N, C-alpha and C positions, 0 to 999 in steps of 0.2 A: 504494499499500499504506499502510495506517495504521500509525503507529509509537506503541507504548505504552512506558511506563517500567515496568520490573520491579523494584519496590522498595516497602518500607514505611517508609523513612526520609524524614521530612518535608522535611529540607534537600535531599536528593537530588531529591525530587519537585518541589520549588520551583525548583531549578536547571533540571530538565528541562523544565518547563512554560514557563520564561522563554526557552527556546531557540526557541519559536514553532512547532515542528512535532510536538510530542507530543500525542496525541489520546486517551489513555487510560492506565490503570494496572493492573498485575496484582500481587497479593500472594499469599503462601502462609504457612503456619505457620512455616517456617524464616526467612523474611524478617522476619516480625513479631517472632520471638524475637530475631533479630539486632539489630533496632531497639529492643528492650526495650519493645514496645507491646502492649497488649491490643486484640484485634480490635474490641471494642465501641466503643472510643473512637477508635481509629486510622482506621477506615474512614470514618466521617462526616467527619473532618477532611480526609482525602485526597479525598473526593468534592467538598468545597468548593473544593479546589485545582485539580482536573482537570475539564475540561469534558465528557469522554467517559466511557465505561464504566469501572468499577472492580471488578475481580474479588476476591472474598473467599471463602476456601475453608473448607468444612466439615472437621471432624476426625473426626466420627462415621463409622463404617463399616457400620452396620446400617441397613436401610431406614427404619424408623420414626424412629430417632434422627436420621438424616440429613435426613429431611423436616422435623422439628421445628427443627433447627439452621438449615437453609436458609431456612425461613420467617422465623426471627428475623433472620438476616443481611439478607434482602431488605427488611425493615422499617427497616433502619438509614438507607437513603437510596434515592431513586428511581433512581439510576444504578448501584446495586449489581448485579453479575452474580455469581451464586453458582457457585463452582468445586466440581465434583463429580468424584470419582475414577472412572476407567474400570473399573468392576466391575459385576457383575450387579445388586447392590443400588443402585449408583450410577445405572445406566441406568433402573431402575424409578423412582428418585427424579426423574430428569430428565423422564421422561414425565409424572409427576404434577405436577411444578412447571410444566411447559410448559402444561398444561391450566389451571393457576391464574394464568398470565400472568407467572410468574417466569422471567427469563432465566438460562440456565446456561452454564457453560464446562466442558466435559468435559476434565479434565486427565490427565496421564500416559498420553498416547496414543502407541503405538509401532508401530501397523500400520494399513494402509488399511482392513482389515476392522473394526477397532475404530472408526475414524473414521466408517465407513458406519453402524454401529450407533448411534453418538452422534447422527448426523443423523436417522436414522429415529426415535429416541426424542424428538427435538424440541429438541436443544441449539442455543443461539444461536451458540456458538463451540465449536471443538475445538482442543486445544493439543497438537500433535505436538512431542515433545522432541527436536529435531534434534541438539543438542549431545551429549546423552547417548548417542544412537545412534552418532554419530561416535566417541565415547570408547571404545566397545566394538567398533570396526571395521566398523560398518555405515554406510550412506550415508543421512544424514538428509535431504538434498535429494531423493534418489530417493523417499523416503517422501512428501514434500510433493507431488511430481509425481503419484504414485499416488493420493493422496487427492483432489487437484484433478481428476484425470481421472474418478474415480468420481463426484465431486459433479457434474461437468458432464454425465456420462452420464445421471444421474437427476434433474438439476435440483434438487439439494438446496440449501436456503437457508442452511444452517449455514456460518458463516465460519471459514476456517482461520486460526488465530492461532499463528504460528510461535513456539515457546518454546525455552528452554534454548539461547539464542544465545551463542556464545563470542567472536565477533568480527565486524568489518565485512563480511568476505567472506560469512558466512552470511546477513547482512541482504540483500546484493546477490543472492545465490542465491535467497533466498526471494522477492524482488521479481520476479526473472526467471521463477521458476516460476509466479508468479501468486498467491502467498499474499495473503489479504485484509489481514492484520495481522501484525506481528511485535512481540514484547515484548522489550525490550532493557535490560540493566543500565546504570547511569549511566556506567561506564567505557567501554562500547562506544558509547554515545551521543556521548560526547566525541570518540571516534575517528572517528565517521562524517564529521565536517566536516574532518578532517585530510588533507592530501596534501602531500608534500615539494615538489612544484612550486608549489603555492599559497604555501607558506611562503617559498620561494626568490623567487618573483615579487613577493610583498609586500615582502620585504627589499630587493629591487632598486629597486622603486618608491620606497620611503622613502629609500634612499640617493641616488637621482637627485633627489628632491625637496630633500633637504638640500643637495646640491651646487648646485642651482639657486638656492636661497635665499642661499647664500654668494656666488654669482657676482653676484646682483642687488644686493648691498650696495655 
Protein backbone atom coordinates (compact mmCIF):
# COMPACT_ATOMS: atom_id res chain seq x y z
CA UNK A 1 0.00 0.00 0.00
CA UNK A 2 1.31 3.43 -0.94
CA UNK A 3 1.58 5.99 1.85
CA UNK A 4 0.87 9.68 1.17
CA UNK A 5 1.27 12.67 3.48
CA UNK A 6 -1.94 14.63 4.06
CA UNK A 7 -0.65 18.17 4.51
CA UNK A 8 0.02 21.52 2.86
CA UNK A 9 2.73 22.47 5.37
CA UNK A 10 6.12 22.41 3.62
CA UNK A 11 8.02 21.60 6.83
CA UNK A 12 5.74 18.61 7.51
CA UNK A 13 6.05 17.41 3.93
CA UNK A 14 9.84 17.71 4.02
CA UNK A 15 9.92 15.67 7.23
CA UNK A 16 7.60 13.05 5.75
CA UNK A 17 9.57 12.67 2.52
CA UNK A 18 12.80 12.27 4.53
CA UNK A 19 11.30 9.21 6.23
CA UNK A 20 11.80 7.34 2.98
CA UNK A 21 8.41 5.69 2.58
CA UNK A 22 6.10 8.57 1.59
CA UNK A 23 5.08 8.34 -2.07
CA UNK A 24 2.63 11.19 -2.60
CA UNK A 25 0.74 14.08 -1.01
CA UNK A 26 -2.86 15.18 -0.64
CA UNK A 27 -4.03 18.70 0.12
CA UNK A 28 -7.40 20.36 0.52
CA UNK A 29 -8.68 23.91 1.08
CA UNK A 30 -8.68 23.46 4.87
CA UNK A 31 -5.05 22.29 4.95
CA UNK A 32 -3.95 25.14 2.68
CA UNK A 33 -5.75 27.67 4.87
CA UNK A 34 -4.15 26.18 7.98
CA UNK A 35 -0.71 26.48 6.36
CA UNK A 36 -1.47 30.03 5.21
CA UNK A 37 -0.70 29.13 1.60
CA UNK A 38 -2.27 29.91 -1.76
CA UNK A 39 -2.86 26.87 -3.93
CA UNK A 40 -1.19 28.42 -6.99
CA UNK A 41 2.17 28.72 -5.23
CA UNK A 42 1.97 25.87 -2.74
CA UNK A 43 1.20 23.04 -5.16
CA UNK A 44 4.21 23.54 -7.48
CA UNK A 45 6.51 23.68 -4.43
CA UNK A 46 5.02 20.50 -3.00
CA UNK A 47 5.35 18.75 -6.37
CA UNK A 48 9.07 19.50 -6.37
CA UNK A 49 9.39 17.92 -2.93
CA UNK A 50 7.31 14.78 -3.48
CA UNK A 51 8.14 12.24 -6.18
CA UNK A 52 4.57 10.95 -6.54
CA UNK A 53 1.10 12.37 -7.17
CA UNK A 54 -0.02 15.55 -5.42
CA UNK A 55 -3.75 16.15 -5.03
CA UNK A 56 -5.01 19.73 -5.40
CA UNK A 57 -8.72 20.35 -4.81
CA UNK A 58 -11.16 22.54 -6.70
CA UNK A 59 -13.43 24.82 -4.68
CA UNK A 60 -15.95 25.44 -7.47
CA UNK A 61 -19.17 23.43 -7.23
CA UNK A 62 -20.73 24.07 -10.64
CA UNK A 63 -19.69 22.01 -13.67
CA UNK A 64 -18.26 24.70 -15.95
CA UNK A 65 -16.44 26.53 -13.15
CA UNK A 66 -15.13 23.22 -11.82
CA UNK A 67 -13.72 22.33 -15.22
CA UNK A 68 -12.01 25.68 -15.62
CA UNK A 69 -10.45 25.47 -12.16
CA UNK A 70 -9.39 21.85 -12.65
CA UNK A 71 -7.67 22.66 -15.92
CA UNK A 72 -5.76 25.51 -14.26
CA UNK A 73 -4.67 23.27 -11.39
CA UNK A 74 -3.54 20.53 -13.77
CA UNK A 75 -1.24 23.02 -15.50
CA UNK A 76 0.60 23.80 -12.25
CA UNK A 77 2.69 20.62 -12.47
CA UNK A 78 2.72 17.29 -14.30
CA UNK A 79 2.18 15.36 -11.04
CA UNK A 80 -0.97 17.22 -10.02
CA UNK A 81 -4.07 15.11 -9.47
CA UNK A 82 -7.19 17.25 -9.31
CA UNK A 83 -9.48 16.54 -6.36
CA UNK A 84 -13.16 16.79 -7.27
CA UNK A 85 -16.10 16.41 -4.87
CA UNK A 86 -18.51 13.51 -5.12
CA UNK A 87 -21.43 15.38 -6.69
CA UNK A 88 -23.31 15.14 -9.97
CA UNK A 89 -21.40 18.09 -11.37
CA UNK A 90 -18.21 16.60 -9.97
CA UNK A 91 -18.73 13.31 -11.79
CA UNK A 92 -19.47 15.16 -15.02
CA UNK A 93 -16.22 17.05 -14.58
CA UNK A 94 -14.31 13.83 -13.88
CA UNK A 95 -15.59 12.29 -17.11
CA UNK A 96 -14.59 15.33 -19.16
CA UNK A 97 -11.20 15.64 -17.49
CA UNK A 98 -10.47 11.95 -17.98
CA UNK A 99 -11.03 12.37 -21.72
CA UNK A 100 -8.55 15.27 -21.63
CA UNK A 101 -5.93 13.17 -19.85
CA UNK A 102 -6.26 14.96 -16.50
CA UNK A 103 -6.08 12.61 -13.52
CA UNK A 104 -8.67 13.13 -10.79
CA UNK A 105 -9.23 12.12 -7.19
CA UNK A 106 -12.90 11.97 -6.21
CA UNK A 107 -13.10 13.11 -2.60
CA UNK A 108 -15.72 12.98 0.15
CA UNK A 109 -16.73 9.43 -0.71
CA UNK A 110 -18.91 7.73 1.90
CA UNK A 111 -20.49 4.78 0.07
CA UNK A 112 -19.50 1.96 -2.27
CA UNK A 113 -22.07 3.15 -4.80
CA UNK A 114 -20.41 6.57 -4.88
CA UNK A 115 -17.05 4.88 -5.38
CA UNK A 116 -18.43 2.78 -8.23
CA UNK A 117 -19.75 5.89 -9.98
CA UNK A 118 -16.39 7.62 -9.56
CA UNK A 119 -14.66 4.68 -11.21
CA UNK A 120 -17.17 4.59 -14.05
CA UNK A 121 -16.63 8.32 -14.61
CA UNK A 122 -12.90 7.71 -15.01
CA UNK A 123 -11.37 8.84 -11.70
CA UNK A 124 -7.75 7.87 -11.11
CA UNK A 125 -8.38 7.75 -7.35
CA UNK A 126 -11.34 7.69 -4.99
CA UNK A 127 -10.97 8.88 -1.39
CA UNK A 128 -13.27 7.17 1.14
CA UNK A 129 -13.24 9.12 4.42
CA UNK A 130 -12.98 6.27 6.90
CA UNK A 131 -12.34 8.41 9.99
CA UNK A 132 -15.39 10.59 9.46
CA UNK A 133 -17.55 7.48 9.11
CA UNK A 134 -16.14 6.09 12.35
CA UNK A 135 -16.84 9.45 14.02
CA UNK A 136 -20.57 9.04 13.38
CA UNK A 137 -20.78 5.38 14.40
CA UNK A 138 -20.28 3.70 11.02
CA UNK A 139 -17.52 1.27 10.06
CA UNK A 140 -15.05 2.98 7.73
CA UNK A 141 -13.06 -0.20 7.13
CA UNK A 142 -16.21 -2.04 6.07
CA UNK A 143 -16.68 0.67 3.43
CA UNK A 144 -13.16 0.02 2.13
CA UNK A 145 -13.90 -3.69 1.86
CA UNK A 146 -17.13 -2.99 -0.03
CA UNK A 147 -15.43 -0.63 -2.48
CA UNK A 148 -12.57 -3.02 -3.13
CA UNK A 149 -14.99 -5.89 -3.72
CA UNK A 150 -16.96 -3.82 -6.25
CA UNK A 151 -13.76 -2.77 -8.01
CA UNK A 152 -12.53 -6.36 -8.23
CA UNK A 153 -15.90 -7.56 -9.49
CA UNK A 154 -15.78 -5.17 -12.45
CA UNK A 155 -12.03 -4.76 -12.90
CA UNK A 156 -12.09 -1.01 -12.26
CA UNK A 157 -8.70 0.68 -12.60
CA UNK A 158 -9.45 3.42 -10.05
CA UNK A 159 -7.21 3.25 -6.97
CA UNK A 160 -8.68 3.41 -3.49
CA UNK A 161 -6.97 6.18 -1.47
CA UNK A 162 -7.98 5.78 2.16
CA UNK A 163 -8.46 9.23 3.70
CA UNK A 164 -9.49 10.85 6.98
CA UNK A 165 -7.10 8.56 8.85
CA UNK A 166 -7.16 9.04 12.63
CA UNK A 167 -4.44 6.65 13.79
CA UNK A 168 -2.06 3.77 13.01
CA UNK A 169 -4.77 1.12 13.43
CA UNK A 170 -6.72 2.54 10.49
CA UNK A 171 -3.56 2.42 8.38
CA UNK A 172 -3.15 -1.26 9.24
CA UNK A 173 -6.82 -1.97 8.59
CA UNK A 174 -6.63 -0.22 5.22
CA UNK A 175 -3.60 -2.29 4.25
CA UNK A 176 -5.27 -5.54 5.34
CA UNK A 177 -8.37 -4.61 3.34
CA UNK A 178 -6.23 -4.10 0.24
CA UNK A 179 -6.45 -0.33 -0.14
CA UNK A 180 -4.07 0.88 -2.84
CA UNK A 181 -3.03 4.00 -0.90
CA UNK A 182 -3.61 5.78 2.40
CA UNK A 183 -3.07 9.47 3.04
CA UNK A 184 -1.91 10.19 6.58
CA UNK A 185 -1.27 13.34 8.65
CA UNK A 186 2.23 13.89 9.97
CA UNK A 187 1.30 12.96 13.55
CA UNK A 188 0.10 9.53 12.45
CA UNK A 189 3.13 9.04 10.20
CA UNK A 190 5.35 9.53 13.25
CA UNK A 191 3.29 7.00 15.19
CA UNK A 192 3.59 4.33 12.50
CA UNK A 193 7.21 3.58 13.39
CA UNK A 194 6.60 3.46 17.13
CA UNK A 195 6.17 0.35 19.25
CA UNK A 196 6.87 0.05 23.00
CA UNK A 197 8.82 -3.18 22.56
CA UNK A 198 11.02 -1.54 19.94
CA UNK A 199 11.76 1.31 22.35
CA UNK A 200 12.40 -1.08 25.23
CA UNK A 201 14.63 -3.31 23.11
CA UNK A 202 16.68 -0.35 21.88
CA UNK A 203 17.08 0.96 25.43
CA UNK A 204 18.29 -2.49 26.55
CA UNK A 205 20.78 -2.78 23.69
CA UNK A 206 22.21 0.67 24.49
CA UNK A 207 22.41 -0.17 28.19
CA UNK A 208 24.25 -3.42 27.47
CA UNK A 209 26.58 -1.64 25.08
CA UNK A 210 27.44 0.98 27.69
CA UNK A 211 28.14 -1.71 30.29
CA UNK A 212 30.32 -3.59 27.84
CA UNK A 213 32.31 -0.45 27.09
CA UNK A 214 32.86 0.18 30.80
CA UNK A 215 33.94 -3.42 31.41
CA UNK A 216 36.43 -3.24 28.52
CA UNK A 217 38.28 -0.30 30.09
